[in-house]
C-alpha positions in Angstrom: 17.0 -11.4 33.2 20.0 -13.2 31.8 19.9 -15.6 28.9 19.4 -19.3 29.6 22.5 -21.2 30.9 24.3 -23.2 28.2 23.5 -27.0 28.5 26.4 -29.3 28.6 26.3 -32.9 27.3 28.8 -35.7 26.9 31.6 -35.0 24.4 29.9 -37.1 21.7 26.7 -35.1 22.0 25.9 -31.4 21.5 26.4 -28.2 23.5 23.5 -25.8 23.3 24.5 -22.1 23.6 23.4 -18.6 22.5 24.2 -17.9 18.8 27.1 -15.5 18.2 27.9 -13.5 15.2 30.7 -15.9 14.2 28.1 -18.7 13.9 25.9 -17.0 11.3 27.6 -18.3 8.2 27.4 -21.9 9.4 23.8 -21.5 10.7 22.7 -20.0 7.4 24.3 -22.9 5.5 22.6 -25.5 7.7 19.2 -23.7 7.5 19.3 -23.9 3.6 20.7 -27.4 3.5 18.2 -28.8 6.0 15.1 -27.3 4.4 16.3 -28.0 0.9 17.1 -31.6 1.7 13.7 -32.1 3.4 11.9 -30.7 0.3 14.0 -32.7 -2.1 15.5 -29.8 -4.0 18.1 -30.8 -6.6 20.6 -28.4 -4.9 19.4 -28.1 -1.3 21.8 -25.2 -0.6 19.7 -23.1 -3.0 16.7 -23.1 -0.7 15.3 -19.5 -0.5 18.3 -18.2 -2.5 18.5 -14.5 -2.3 16.4 -14.3 0.9 17.9 -13.8 4.4 16.4 -15.3 7.5 19.2 -16.2 9.9 21.1 -12.9 10.2 18.0 -10.7 10.2 16.3 -12.7 13.0 19.4 -12.8 15.1 19.8 -9.0 14.8 16.1 -8.6 15.7 16.2 -10.9 18.7 19.8 -11.6 19.7 18.8 -13.0 23.1 16.5 -15.6 21.5 18.8 -17.4 19.1 20.7 -20.6 19.9 23.0 -23.1 18.2 23.9 -26.7 18.8 27.7 -27.3 18.7 29.2 -30.7 18.3 33.0 -31.4 18.0 33.5 -27.6 17.8 31.2 -27.3 14.8 27.8 -25.6 14.6 25.3 -28.4 13.6 21.9 -26.7 14.2 20.1 -23.5 15.2 16.8 -22.1 16.4 15.3 -18.6 16.6 12.4 -17.1 18.6 10.5 -13.9 18.2 9.0 -11.7 20.9 5.7 -10.0 19.9 4.7 -8.9 23.4 2.2 -11.3 24.8 2.7 -13.6 21.8 5.9 -15.4 20.7 6.8 -18.0 18.1 9.9 -19.9 17.2 11.5 -20.9 13.9 13.3 -21.8 11.8 14.6 -24.8 13.7 17.2 -26.7 11.6 19.7 -29.4 12.2 22.4 -30.7 9.8 20.8 -33.5 7.8 23.4 -36.1 8.6 22.6 -35.6 12.3 18.8 -35.9 12.1 17.0 -38.1 14.6 19.7 -37.8 17.2 17.9 -35.7 19.7 19.6 -32.4 18.8 16.3 -30.7 17.9 14.8 -31.5 21.3 17.9 -29.9 23.0 17.5 -26.8 20.9 13.9 -26.5 21.8 14.5 -26.5 25.6 16.1 -23.0 25.8 13.4 -21.5 23.6 10.6 -22.7 25.9 12.6 -21.3 28.8 12.9 -18.0 26.9 9.1 -17.8 26.4 8.8 -18.3 30.2 11.4 -15.6 30.8 9.6 -13.2 28.6 6.2 -13.9 30.2 4.8 -15.0 26.8 1.1 -15.8 27.2 0.5 -17.2 23.7 3.3 -19.2 21.9 3.3 -21.1 18.7 5.1 -22.3 15.5 4.5 -23.1 11.9 5.5 -26.6 10.6 4.8 -29.0 7.7 1.3 -30.3 8.1 2.1 -33.6 6.4 5.1 -34.4 8.7 4.2 -36.7 11.5 7.7 -36.4 12.8 7.6 -32.6 13.2 4.2 -32.5 14.7 5.1 -35.3 17.1 8.3 -33.5 18.2 6.5 -30.3 19.1 3.7 -32.0 20.9 6.3 -33.3 23.4 6.8 -29.6 24.3 3.1 -28.8 24.8 2.4 -27.4 21.3 -0.7 -28.8 19.6 -1.8 -28.5 15.9 -4.8 -26.3 15.1 -5.7 -24.7 11.7 -3.8 -24.5 8.4 -1.9 -21.4 7.4 -1.9 -20.7 3.7 1.2 -19.0 2.2 -0.3 -17.1 -0.6 1.0 -14.9 -3.5 -0.3 -12.7 -6.3 1.3 -10.9 -9.2 1.7 -7.2 -8.5 -0.5 -5.1 -10.8 0.9 -1.8 -12.1 -0.5 1.0 -9.9 -1.4 4.6 -10.7 -2.4 5.2 -7.1 -0.5 7.5 -4.8 2.3 5.9 -2.8 1.1 4.5 0.5 1.7 6.1 3.9 4.7 4.4 5.4 6.7 4.4 8.7 9.9 5.5 6.9 8.3 8.7 5.7 7.8 10.0 9.3 10.0 12.1 11.4 11.6 10.6 14.5 8.9 12.2 16.7 6.1 11.0 14.3 7.6 7.5 14.3 7.4 7.4 18.1 3.8 8.4 17.9 3.2 5.8 15.2 4.7 3.0 17.3 2.3 3.9 20.1 -0.6 3.8 17.6 0.5 0.4 16.3 0.7 -1.0 19.8 -2.7 0.3 20.6 -4.1 -1.3 17.4 -2.5 -4.7 17.9 -3.6 -4.6 21.6 -7.1 -4.3 20.3 -6.5 -7.5 18.2 -5.0 -9.5 21.1 -4.2 -8.0 24.5 -0.5 -7.3 24.8 0.3 -8.1 21.2 3.2 -5.8 20.2 4.9 -5.7 16.8 7.1 -2.8 17.5 10.3 -5.0 17.5 9.5 -6.1 13.9 8.7 -2.5 12.8 11.9 -1.2 14.2 13.9 -4.1 12.8 12.6 -3.4 9.3 13.4 0.3 9.7 16.9 -0.2 11.2 18.0 -3.0 8.9 16.4 -1.4 5.8 14.4 -4.5 5.0 11.4 -2.8 3.6 8.8 -0.6 5.2 5.7 -0.6 7.4 2.5 0.5 5.6 0.1 2.6 7.6 -3.6 3.1 6.8 -5.3 6.0 8.5 -9.0 6.7 9.0 -10.0 10.2 10.2 -6.5 10.6 11.8 -6.6 7.3 13.6 -4.5 4.3 12.6 -6.9 1.8 11.0 -4.4 -0.9 9.7 -0.8 -1.7 9.4 1.4 -4.1 7.5 5.1 -4.8 8.0 6.6 -5.6 4.6 10.0 -7.1 3.6 11.0 -6.0 0.1 13.5 -7.7 -2.2 16.8 -9.6 -1.8 18.6 -9.8 1.6 15.2 -9.9 3.4 12.7 -12.6 4.2 11.0 -11.7 0.9 13.8 -12.6 -1.5 14.3 -11.3 -5.0 11.5 -9.5 -6.8 9.1 -10.1 -3.9 7.2 -8.0 -1.3 6.4 -10.2 1.7 3.8 -9.1 4.3 5.3 -10.5 7.4 2.5 -9.1 9.6 -0.6 -7.1 8.9 -3.6 -6.2 11.1 -6.8 -4.2 10.9 -8.4 -2.5 13.9 -11.4 -4.6 14.9 -14.5 -2.5 14.2 -17.4 -2.1 11.7 -15.2 -0.8 9.0 -12.7 -3.7 9.2 -13.6 -5.2 5.8 -13.0 -2.0 4.0 -9.9 -1.2 5.8 -8.5 -4.6 5.1 -9.1 -4.0 1.4 -7.3 -0.7 1.7 -4.4 -2.4 3.4 -4.0 -5.0 0.7 -4.1 -2.2 -2.0 -1.6 -0.2 -0.1 0.8 -3.2 0.2 0.5 -3.8 -3.5 1.2 -0.1 -4.2 4.3 -0.4 -2.1 5.4 -3.4 -4.1 4.7 -1.6 -7.4 6.6 1.4 -6.1 9.6 -0.8 -5.3 9.3 -2.4 -8.8 8.7 -5.8 -7.3 6.5 -8.3 -9.3 5.1 -10.6 -6.5 3.2 -10.0 -3.3 3.4 -12.8 -0.7 1.4 -13.1 2.6 0.3 -15.8 5.0 -3.1 -16.1 6.7 -4.4 -18.6 9.1 -7.5 -20.2 7.7 -9.3 -19.9 11.1 -9.5 -16.2 10.1 -11.7 -17.3 7.3 -13.0 -13.8 6.4 -9.5 -12.5 5.8 -8.6 -15.7 3.9 -11.7 -15.3 1.6 -11.0 -11.6 1.1 -7.4 -12.4 0.0 -8.7 -15.0 -2.5 -11.1 -12.4 -3.9 -8.1 -9.9 -4.1 -6.3 -12.4 -6.3 -4.1 -14.2 -3.9 -3.5 -18.0 -4.5 -2.0 -20.5 -2.1 1.6 -21.5 -2.9 1.8 -24.0 -0.1 0.3 -24.5 3.4 1.4 -25.6 6.8 -0.1 -26.0 10.2 0.3 -23.7 13.2 0.9 -25.4 16.6 -0.1 -23.5 19.7 1.1 -24.1 23.3 -1.7 -25.5 25.4 -3.8 -25.3 22.2 -4.6 -21.7 22.9 -6.4 -20.1 19.9 -4.8 -16.7 20.5 -5.9 -14.2 17.9 -7.0 -16.9 15.4 -10.6 -15.9 15.3 -13.0 -15.5 12.3 -13.8 -11.9 13.0 -10.2 -10.7 12.9 -8.4 -9.4 9.8 -4.8 -10.4 10.5 -2.0 -11.5 8.1 0.9 -13.5 9.4 2.7 -16.8 9.3 5.2 -18.1 11.9 7.8 -19.6 9.6 
């Protein structure tokens, strides 16, 4: 199906249209300025310096990125991700001098339409738990706050262990088989959950690697990792964007193996910090990460459409955050 039709407004208002490559510089600048201003940074434009969100997310999902244009200038943007039966949006940013003028609402409309076009069963977002304004905005679109998500980090310990099994090591034929195995694993976590776009984006854009943990020839766990500058990790950091363990009796041990493998990847890449997010409704995974040495840097709240819990269940060992 075609992308949503651009929305026209009076000349003094904003035009919402799909993001184009020529918009990336402006969208990136606004992304950093908006978050840096909200967080009170001395130089707001230095927010997440060295990390890259805007370009990489547009490359991964070009049909799910939109900008607000006012007087021929890009003044805001929004991005959505398609994980099969699950989807999330973010970041949503608007130029600070135009806050509270309804532009964010207009940017949200085509994303909700995109979820419907994709047939997304479970949709959500991550936002500031303390911001009544943000929570109130998303509630107007049917998203409701549930549990906190902790964004955690730990120093990378030197490792003498063998390098982990990764997606990039595989031949083309083996990669095709691995993608099928990853889909089968995530489908066991939540029906229709599919992280193959993220795995392929990391491989194509050279953002890092996907760690694979095998048990008797069967995929037991996976973790999609961004590594270093120019990725969502940023300098000197390995960021686990998504990780999951096959739900079964050995899940606890396989989760420990996955965390060790991710740390080994970070050590192999000579990175000093490992970062990962976990929803606290998955309390077993959260506690295991604390025991592994992770500590919370900051936390936010996930908001879910129709308050659907999705795969936020205590028994599941899943790492993610929807920033």
